PALUMZA-497731 format. One record per residue (C-alpha): x negated, y, z; chain; residue in one letter. Coordinates in steps of 0.25 Angstrom, whole numbers, plus 5000, padded with zeros to 4 digits. Layout:
     c1     c2     c3   unit   code
      X      Y      Z      A      a
...
END
This chain:
     c1     c2     c3   unit   code
   5126   5071   5018      A      m
   5123   5078   5032      A      t
   5114   5089   5038      A      v
   5107   5079   5045      A      v
   5107   5068   5035      A      g
   5100   5078   5024      A      e
   5090   5082   5034      A      a
   5088   5067   5036      A      l
   5085   5066   5020      A      g
   5076   5079   5021      A      l
   5067   5073   5031      A      f
   5066   5060   5023      A      q
   5066   5066   5011      A      r
   5054   5075   5016      A      l
   5046   5065   5026      A      g
   5047   5054   5012      A      g
   5040   5066   5005      A      e
   5029   5069   5015      A      a
   5027   5052   5016      A      l
   5026   5049   5003      A      r
   5017   5062   4999      A      h
   5008   5058   5011      A      r
   5006   5042   5002      A      i
   5006   5049   4988      A      t
   5001   5063   4988      A      g
   4999   5069   4976      A      d
   4998   5055   4970      A      e
   5013   5053   4970      A      e
   5020   5048   4958      A      l
   5028   5058   4949      A      d
   5042   5054   4945      A      s
   5038   5052   4932      A      s
   5028   5040   4936      A      e
   5038   5033   4943      A      l
   5044   5020   4938      A      a
   5060   5022   4931      A      n
   5071   5014   4926      A      a
   5063   5012   4913      A      d
   5050   5008   4921      A      d
   5050   5003   4932      A      p
   5034   5000   4934      A      g
   5028   4990   4938      A      l
   5036   4983   4946      A      f
   5052   4989   4946      A      g
   5061   4994   4960      A      p
   5065   4980   4960      A      a
   5051   4976   4960      A      s
   5046   4970   4976      A      a
   5035   4982   4974      A      a
   5044   4993   4974      A      w
   5052   4986   4987      A      r
   5038   4985   4993      A      i
   5031   4999   4989      A      h
   5043   5008   4991      A      s
   5041   5003   5007      A      d
   5038   5011   5017      A      a
   5027   4999   5022      A      s
   5018   5001   5012      A      m
   5013   5012   5022      A      l
   5009   5000   5029      A      v
   5004   4991   5019      A      g
   4997   5001   5012      A      g
   4988   5003   5025      A      v
   4986   4987   5028      A      r
   4982   4986   5013      A      s
   4971   4995   5015      A      l
   4966   4990   5030      A      l
   4968   4974   5024      A      f
   4961   4977   5010      A      q
   4948   4985   5018      A      s
   4946   4970   5022      A      l
   4939   4966   5008      A      h
   4924   4972   5009      A      p
   4923   4975   4995      A      l
   4938   4981   4994      A      a
   4933   4988   5005      A      m
   4921   4993   4999      A      a
   4927   4999   4987      A      g
   4937   5008   4993      A      v
   4926   5012   5006      A      d
   4916   5019   4995      A      e
   4926   5023   4984      A      h
   4939   5027   4989      A      s
   4940   5041   4996      A      d
   4951   5035   5006      A      y
   4943   5041   5017      A      r
   4940   5055   5011      A      r
   4955   5055   5006      A      d
   4964   5044   5012      A      p
   4976   5051   5008      A      w
   4970   5052   4992      A      g
   4969   5039   4994      A      r
   4984   5035   4998      A      l
   4990   5042   4990      A      n
   4983   5036   4977      A      r
   4986   5023   4984      A      t
   5001   5027   4985      A      g
   5001   5033   4970      A      r
   4995   5019   4966      A      f
   5006   5011   4974      A      i
   5017   5021   4967      A      g
   5013   5021   4955      A      a
   5012   5006   4953      A      t
   5025   5002   4962      A      t
   5034   5013   4957      A      f
   5027   5020   4944      A      g
   5030   5016   4930      A      s
   5023   5006   4924      A      t
   5013   5016   4917      A      s
   5012   5023   4930      A      t
   5008   5011   4937      A      a
   4998   5008   4926      A      e
   4991   5022   4926      A      q
   4989   5020   4942      A      a
   4983   5006   4939      A      i
   4976   5010   4929      A      a
   4970   5021   4937      A      a
   4967   5012   4949      A      v
   4959   5003   4939      A      r
   4951   5014   4935      A      r
   4946   5017   4950      A      i
   4943   5002   4951      A      h
   4933   5004   4942      A      r
   4924   5013   4947      A      g
   4926   5008   4962      A      v
   4914   4997   4963      A      e
   4902   4996   4973      A      g
   4895   4986   4981      A      v
   4900   4986   4997      A      d
   4889   4987   5009      A      p
   4889   4971   5008      A      a
   4884   4972   4994      A      g
   4893   4966   4988      A      r
   4899   4974   4973      A      p
   4915   4976   4974      A      y
   4923   4984   4963      A      s
   4937   4989   4964      A      a
   4939   4983   4950      A      a
   4937   4969   4955      A      d
   4950   4959   4954      A      p
   4945   4954   4967      A      h
   4946   4965   4974      A      l
   4958   4971   4968      A      l
   4964   4959   4972      A      r
   4962   4959   4987      A      w
   4966   4974   4987      A      v
   4980   4970   4979      A      h
   4983   4957   4986      A      i
   4982   4966   5000      A      i
   4989   4978   4995      A      e
   5002   4968   4991      A      v
   5000   4960   5003      A      d
   5000   4972   5012      A      s
   5013   4979   5006      A      f
   5019   4967   5006      A      l
   5016   4964   5021      A      d
   5020   4976   5026      A      c
   5035   4977   5018      A      f
   5036   4964   5026      A      g
   5034   4970   5039      A      r
   5039   4985   5038      A      y
   5045   4985   5024      A      g
   5062   4988   5021      A      v
   5067   4975   5020      A      g
   5060   4961   5016      A      r
   5055   4954   5004      A      l
   5059   4939   5001      A      t
   5048   4931   4998      A      d
   5049   4933   4983      A      a
   5050   4947   4983      A      e
   5036   4946   4991      A      k
   5030   4937   4981      A      d
   5035   4948   4970      A      s
   5030   4959   4977      A      y
   5016   4952   4975      A      v
   5017   4947   4961      A      a
   5024   4960   4957      A      e
   5011   4969   4964      A      m
   4999   4960   4954      A      s
   5006   4968   4944      A      r
   4997   4980   4949      A      v
   4986   4972   4953      A      a
   4984   4964   4939      A      r
   4984   4978   4934      A      r
   4972   4982   4943      A      l
   4966   4972   4938      A      g
   4967   4961   4948      A      v
   4970   4945   4943      A      d
   4974   4932   4951      A      d
   4985   4940   4960      A      l
   4994   4933   4970      A      p
   5009   4932   4966      A      m
   5015   4929   4977      A      s
   5016   4930   4994      A      v
   5009   4917   4997      A      t
   4997   4919   4985      A      e
   4996   4934   4991      A      l
   4992   4928   5003      A      g
   4982   4917   4997      A      e
   4974   4930   4991      A      t
   4973   4936   5003      A      i
   4969   4927   5010      A      e
   4957   4923   4999      A      s
   4952   4935   5002      A      y
   4949   4933   5017      A      r
   4938   4927   5016      A      p
   4931   4942   5008      A      e
   4938   4950   5020      A      l
   4929   4957   5030      A      e
   4930   4971   5039      A      s
   4917   4979   5033      A      t
   4914   4993   5037      A      p
   4922   5001   5027      A      a
   4935   4991   5030      A      a
   4932   4997   5045      A      r
   4932   5012   5041      A      r
   4943   5010   5030      A      s
   4952   5003   5045      A      v
   4947   5016   5052      A      r
   4953   5025   5043      A      f
   4964   5018   5039      A      l
   4969   5018   5055      A      a
   4968   5033   5055      A      a
   4967   5039   5041      A      p
   4962   5053   5042      A      p
   4970   5066   5040      A      d
   4983   5057   5044      A      l
   4994   5067   5045      A      p
   4999   5068   5062      A      l
   5012   5063   5059      A      l
   5008   5053   5054      A      g
   4998   5046   5061      A      r
   5006   5038   5071      A      a
   5014   5032   5057      A      p
   5001   5031   5051      A      y
   4995   5021   5065      A      a
   5008   5013   5062      A      v
   5006   5010   5049      A      i
   4993   5007   5051      A      f
   4996   4998   5064      A      a
   5006   4992   5056      A      a
   4997   4992   5044      A      a
   4986   4983   5054      A      v
   4996   4974   5060      A      g
   5001   4969   5047      A      s
   4987   4965   5042      A      l
   4983   4949   5043      A      p
   4978   4946   5056      A      g
   4963   4943   5051      A      y
   4964   4956   5044      A      a
   4966   4964   5055      A      q
   4956   4957   5063      A      r
   4944   4959   5052      A      i
   4949   4973   5052      A      l
   4948   4973   5066      A      r
   4963   4978   5070      A      l
   4968   4966   5075      A      p
   4982   4966   5080      A      v
   4989   4960   5091      A      p
   4999   4951   5086      A      p
   5011   4956   5092      A      v
   5008   4970   5092      A      l
   5011   4970   5077      A      e
   5026   4964   5077      A      p
   5029   4970   5090      A      l
   5023   4984   5089      A      a
   5017   4986   5076      A      m
   5027   4981   5065      A      r
   5040   4989   5072      A      p
   5032   5002   5074      A      t
   5028   5002   5059      A      a
   5042   4998   5055      A      l
   5048   5009   5058      A      a
   5039   5018   5052      A      l
   5040   5012   5038      A      t
   5054   5014   5039      A      r
   5054   5027   5042      A      s
   5041   5030   5032      A      l
   5052   5022   5024      A      g
   5064   5030   5025      A      w
   5057   5041   5022      A      f
   5051   5037   5010      A      m
   5064   5034   5004      A      a
   5068   5048   5004      A      g
   5059   5052   4996      A      t
   5060   5059   4982      A      h
   5051   5050   4976      A      r
   5059   5037   4980      A      a
   5073   5045   4974      A      e
   5064   5048   4959      A      t
   5060   5033   4960      A      l
   5073   5028   4960      A      d
   5079   5037   4951      A      a
   5070   5034   4941      A      r
   5073   5020   4943      A      l
   5089   5022   4941      A      l
   5086   5030   4928      A      d
   5092   5022   4916      A      s
END
């Protein structure tokens, strides 16, 4: 390898490790928790879930999901009244990153432990929203809303910004695969195809509204505190791409309208270039190499 090649490799590795640490922090899975050849976890390396969840488009999909989910007033009330996202935004990101990593790339026991921990937390999240409506994070109806929006967001953003393209069968497979996690969390009546996913999201539309809590969440997501200086411009691109990928009705309710011509002509190319760059960094991390090695072991 040339000196230039070695320097690029070091730059890739260091940048990738820094990016991954920002997402997972101290919550990163260790090698003993990862899937392996004997136990590929809930999905396995041939799954659509592994392909989508290892792509940098997940960064856009995650923000899109939070924006979209905030439109359900009871789900948002639970977050607003019980979550510490305003006091510890990076901690929440780290824990979310760990949950997705554990349920996707972890061994079966790692995934089951992560799901059990979330179920315990959900049992303590209940209350009454400002309009006097009771809510519970363990309510299957609210859990289904959170689930379908995550699945829709990750699938949509992979299609816009991910590496490669999924066939219709692979998209349906992803929706069905993700039901394995949701079912373990206590969700019933789950969509198993893209068509059913769209129909389920549509069934929630009469319940959606922009509440003060939702608007606070949007303002927070638009400009998170303590964002490193070097990360502000990339994050602005991610946020804009997330907004631009939302359905038009969601943009209108959130009061974040995007001119139709702006998303495909300006926002999407910029975000695509960013996710490709971030994907290059992520591909050079020790974690990716460790996971590959464990799956090749016999």
